[in-house]
N, C-alpha and C positions, 0 to 999 in steps of 0.2 A: 562430490556433492554439492546439490544445488541448495540454496534459502528460499524459504517459502517466508512470507509474513505470515503471523498466527493471532495478532493482537488488531487488526487494523481490516477491513474489506474496502472493494472497490465498488463505485456504484451500481454495475452489471452486477458486482457477484452479491450485493444489497440485494439488488430485485430476483437476482434468483432467491435468494434466502426466504424470504419476505410475501414472495409470493405474486407480484406484479411482472409484470412485461417489463422489458426492456427499455420500451421505448417510452417507459414512465419515467424514464430518467430524471429528466427535469421535474418531479415533481417531489423527486430526493434532496433534489438541488433547492430549491422552496423552501424545503425544511430543514435543509442547514444555513439557509441565510437568514430564517424566520428562527432561528436558534431553537429548533424543535430536538437536533440532534445535538446533543452536548457532547464535546471533545472532540467532534471532526475537526481535521485541519485538512489545506493543502499539501500536497507531497509534489512537488515538482506542478504540474499541470493537471494534477488528479488528486481526486477529495478521500480522503481518510476516512472511515466511519467506524467507531470504536466498535470492536466485538461485542462488548458487554449493550450497545446497544441494538447491536442486530439481535440478540437474544431476547430482549427485553419486550422487543419489536415481535419475536415471534411468537412469545409465549401469549402477548394480548392478542395476538391471531388466530392463536389456539393449531400453531403450527410447530410440529416437533422440531428442534433445533439441535443438530449433534456438533457443533462447533467445525473449525478448520482442520481438515483431513490433510495429513501427510502421504505421499508414498514413500517407498523403501528407500527410495535416493535424493529424499528432501529433507531439511533439517529445518525446524519452527527458528524465526528470529522476529526482533522486536519493531518493527518500522521507527520510532524512536531513537533507536542506535545507528542510525544508519541518515549520513549528508545525501541530499538531492544531488548531482553533479554538479548542479550549478552552483548550490552552494560550496563543494569542493572545491572548488576551480577561482570562485570568487576569491575564497577563504586562503587558499595556498598559490596564488597567481598561477593557474594554472590555464591552457588553453580548452574549451570546451568540446571543442569540434574533436579535439585528439581525444581527450579522456574519453566521448560517449564514442568513441570510434574503434579503442582499444576492449572497452568492455563488450560493442555488441560484436567484434569478432572475437572476443575468450581470450585477451590477450592483455588483458590489463592487470597488472600485480599488485593484490592486495583482494578483500574479502567486499564481495556488490549483491547488492538483490534487486530483480527487477518487480515494481508496483505497477501494475496497470502498463503504463505505455513510456515509462521511468523508470529509469536506475535510481538504487542508492547507494552509495561506498560506508563502508563502518567505520563509526568513528575512531572507535578503540584502536583501529590498525593503522591509523594515519601518527606518524611520526612528526 
């Protein structure tokens, strides 16, 4: 079963949801930096934007919001339950290259998620 983040969206996903072109990503970034998107944070190099903000923005624009959908092979998870690979490696004295390689090749021994171009490792599974 594959994990999918259900409480935050990437900037590309936000653009699609609120009906603006993906080349408007700089506008979304400005909104984050101006404090217009409460709760947004960086997950590795990607901005994570709360689904609640997206829902309210859709309503303000008159766009129907159906939430994050999962396929039969996906399991919904919270991004806050995951360390970025960099955080994990720093905290547990691991090699970023080794851990990232294991995840990307599908041989990492643990639960992980992909968010945009970044991976996260589940905090609860770490001993």
